[in-house]
C-alpha positions, 0 to 999 in steps of 0.5 A: 353582318358588321364582321362580313362588311368589314371583313368585305371592305378589307378585301378591297383595300388589299385588292386596291393596293395591289392595283395600284402597284404599277406595271412591270418591274416592281419597287425594289425596297432598300433597307435604310439600316443596311443597304449602305453595305457595299456587295464587295469587299471593302477595307475598313477605312471604305467602311467607316466612311460609308457607316458615317455618310449613312449615320447623318440626317439631310442638315448634317454634314459627316466628319470624314475627316480631311486629307492635308498635305504638307507638299503640293504636287511633290514640289521639291524645295529648289523650285518651290515657289516662293521659296526665300519667303513664307507666304501668308497662305499656301493653297492646295494643301487642304482637302475641299469639303462637300456640306450640301444636303445631297447624301440624303437623297434616297436610292431610287426604287426604278433602275434598268440600267446604271449609267456612266457619262463618257465626254471626249473628242471622238468626232471631227468638228471645229477647234478653238485652238486652231480657227479649224479642224479640230486634232484631239480625236485620236486620242478621244477615241483611245479614251473611249476604248479603255472606258468602253472595256471597263464597262464591257468587263464589269458587265461581264462580273454582274453589273451594278450588284446591288440590282443585278443590272447593268452599267450603260456607257452615256457618250457624248463628243466634246466638240472643241467650242466653248461652251458645248462641253457645259451644255453635254454635261448638263444633259447628261446629269439631268436628261440622261440622269447619269451617276458620274462623268469621265472626260476630257482632255482639251484643257479649256473644254475641261475648265468649263465643263467642271464648273458645270458639273459643280452645279449639276452636283456630280463627279468628273474623273479626269484621265487625258488633260495634264493642264496643272489648273485643272484640279486648282479650281478647288472643286470637291466633285473633280478627280484626276487620275494622271500625273500632270504637266507640273509634275512632268514639268519638275522631272525633266526640268531636273533631269536637263539641269542637274543631270545634263548640266545645260544652261541654255534652254529655249522652248518652243510651244503650241500656242492654245492653252495647251501649250502655254500651261503646260511649259509653265513649270518649266519656265518657273523652275528654271528661272528658280533654279538660276538658269532661266529660258533663253527664248519662248516661241509660239506657233499656230497649231497645225502649221507647215513652217516653224522656221521663224521660230526656229531660227530665232531660238538658234540665233539666241545660242539654245544647247536644248529645245523643249517642244509642248504641243501635239505629235505631228507638231512636234514631229515636223518641228524635228524633222525643220530643226534637223533640215536647218542643221540645228543638232541640239538635244530635242525634249518634248511632252507625253503627247510625243510619245504617241506612235504619229510622232515616231511615223513623222519624225522617222530616224530624227526621232533617235535620242528625243526624250519625253515626259510621261505620266506612267511606264507602259514598258513595265511587266506588271501583271496587272497591266499585262494582262490588261494589255492583253486584253484590250489588245484582244477586244481593239487589235491593238497595244493600249496607249496613255489615254486608252488606259489611263481612261481603263483606270479611271472608269474602273475608280468610278464604277469602285465608287457606285458598287461601295456607295450606291447610286447617290452622287454625293456618297460616290464623290465621298468614297473616292475622296476619301479613299485611304490607300492609292487606287492599283491601277493598270498605270500603276499605283494612283494615290489622290493628293488632298485636291483629288489629284494623282500624285504616283510617280511620272517618268521621261522616255528617251527614245532608244535603238527604235524603242521607248525606254521609261525611265523612273527618277531613281534610275535617272540618279535625281534626287527624290522628288520630295522628302516629307518633314519626317523623314527628314528629321529621321535623316538627320537633316534640317527640319522645315517648318510644317504649311 
């Protein structure tokens, strides 16, 4: 009798346990001893990073090693700050470490899609920069197109391979108002529960967004903001996959003074953060080379008359003009310069490579030289194939924001495939990736402060098209020679910094 009672109770318990299973999708059990192994091929360095971050408990910080650079952003010796005095400390040379407990969070059992956030200017609104209509939507829409293509291709290849579920893009508009972008990051991180975020373009909003990302402890990849100070916030969750205005500014400085022999350069720039911070390295580099900028004039974004700024530059006797601002403003400034009889060489930032500049400037665009974070004219098979797929999907060629958005999203997807659904681990595999990312915009090697150190270019408008030139093709010295190579070449070794 006792035997049958015991058997009956066991049956009731088994039935109860089955009945308590959630309806619909069953819980997906992951073996903690093996689930960290990625479902795609990984190099030995990444496997070792994964092994280490999965072998510690919530109260331990894995020993992943911190990257140390001997030079910040490949700054050439001649334009290096404090060039003749050794400062007490040089910043941005040692990698930031994340010491929090996030790595101990288990991957959730119930996931229908793997969400990744996007924030960028895609809808017209009020702009802090102009006090009126916003002006960065064409760039944000292109960036969104590149991101969408990356998500679609990942899903066509199986989506998130650990669960065989699709990636889902969560899109937010960066409306240009201070604080609003921070609210969008909070929404995506806590309500939408995204695993990483890509965005944005505006420098001021990017700075706000990454500070919120720091509090939320979520990876934020930037593919559109070239502000050098973006990465100088020392936030371990922040990455950038495009060259910044520091690197492009140093290349332009070398070209103007070492190749062309210019002596009196003037600057006309937008009065917003993009213009103000974009020309800093040009201004500082010129001074350090003994040829300080003669005059720097600011204008309101979207202005119609630039005669005051141009007349003062002309009276100052400048032998070249550097513009830093949007494509439309740059084209109108160039046209007004030529109408006034100012025939000085015209240099500009990478935003003036957008088609809008050529459409407005017309024949005046011939001979203009712009900085560029990549070379879209190269015949690299990876880029050519991407251009074909992008053209098929959207009916036009990709430009810089689309291509860098595509690369940045693919870097996030790779990290999620490698690390699984854990924000801290996603951050770790990206931050400690040993090899440059093979992007469609070129190789993307990350610095100690997780900035893109890939080669930057100058583009010159010649015979109705943009031709792109590397530092080597411009016959300029290397942007930086590592200490070990100086010793090999017999050059005087500098003290390690």
